[in-house]
Every structure is written in structure tokens, then in C-alpha cells.
N, C-alpha and C positions, 0 to 999 in steps of 0.2 A: 639519646644523644642527637643533640642540636647541629645543624650545621657549624656552629663555628668551634664546635667537637674534634673537626675529621684532622688528623695527624696528615702532614702533606710526606711523612716518610711512608704510608702506607697506602698513597698512589705511588713514591718512586719505586715500593717492591714489585708492583704491578708494570709500571713502564720498563722496568729491567729483565722484564722477561722475554727471551728469544721472539721475535717475532711482534712484540705492541708495537704500535706505533703512536697513539694517544692515549690516555686514561682520566676521563672526568668525573667528577662528581654533580648530583645534580638533585635538585627537589623544588617539585613544581613546574617543570620545565626548565627550570634557569641554574646553567651552570657554577656550583657553587667554589670549587676547588678543580683547575685541571694543570694536567702535563702533558708534553708532547706536541704534535703538528696537527692541528685539526682545526676547523671552524667552531667551536665549542658552543655559542651562542644555536647555531643553526642544529647541532650533534644533541644538546639537551633538548631542544624543543621535538624533537624526531621521536630521541630516546624515549620523552615522556609519551609522546602516542602511539608507539609501539607496545609501552608498555600497559596503558590502559585497554587495548586494545590486546594482549595475551591476557592480562587479566580478567578480561570481562568474558574472552575464549573459555580461559579455565574454570569458572565459575558455571559459566553458561554450560558446561558441559560436566559439569559435576565432578571435576578429575584430578580435586587435591590445591593446595595453595601456591601461590606463586612462589617457583624457585631461583628462575634463570630460565633468558631469554637468551638464544644465539640465531643468528641472523648469517648466515651464510651466503656469500657469491663468488663469481667467478675472481673478484678482485681485494677481497679481503673476508672478513670477521669482525659481524658486532654484539657483544656481549652485552648485558643487561644484567646488571644480581643489587638483591638488597644489601644494606647496608647500613643499618642501627634504622636511623628516619632519613636514611638517603635511599641514594641509589648511585649506582658505581656502573658506568659504560665502557666498554674499553672498546677499542678499533685496534684490528692487526692486519698484516699481508695477511697473505694465501696461505706461506706456510709456518703459519704459528702451530704451535700446539696444544688445541684444547683443551688435551687431558690436564697437561702441567699447569696452565690458566685456572682450570677448573679446581685442582685441587690446590691453586695461592688464595685463591677463591674465598674456599671454607674454611682453610685457615685463619683468613683474618675473618670472615663473618664468625665464626669460632672464638677469635681472641676479643670479640665485643660484648661476651659473655662472662 
């Protein structure tokens, strides 16, 4: 799946989840498509850095392939997950339901196959 194949409805489904502030699909540090309120150029660049660090850590520790990164802070949550050749990053408020987001992501990822 190339960057042009991303359906905006996929991002809309995620953005509609309670607590989600913004969602972006990125490729190699560049936002491909985004919805919500965020500085998507910065988000994509930072997400790429976090993704590379997470993938390297998983590889070095020999704990399996990358599935998802969740960064929780006192101000919100930041989730990175693969989506075909792209990666999705989701920015939420503190009260967002991670379980609901993870189930939605798994459903969206499974729909690609």
C-alpha cells in the first residue's frame, strides 16, 4: 500500500474515538495525511524518531517485531502503529480509552489484509 492508497475515512474513524485530538499517517518522517489539531510536520518528525528508537530497542532486546508504541504523559497519550507501508500516530487527551483505541487500530490494520 502506497501513501496514495490511504482512505481519509480510516483517519476519520480514529479521530471520532473519544479523547482523540489528532491522527496522522506518516512515511519516513513526513505527514502524508492528517486530521485534527496538531503541528503535523513536527508530529511526524518526532514520531519517526520514536519509531526508530522503539524498533531498534525491540530488535536489540530480541523481544519480537514492532506492534505499537504508546507514550503516556501527564498531558496526554501518543500512539504509533503500523498501517501498511505507513505508520499512524494518534494524539489523545489524558482521559482517552487506550483499550478502545487499540481495538480500533487492530480492526483497521486487519482490514488491510
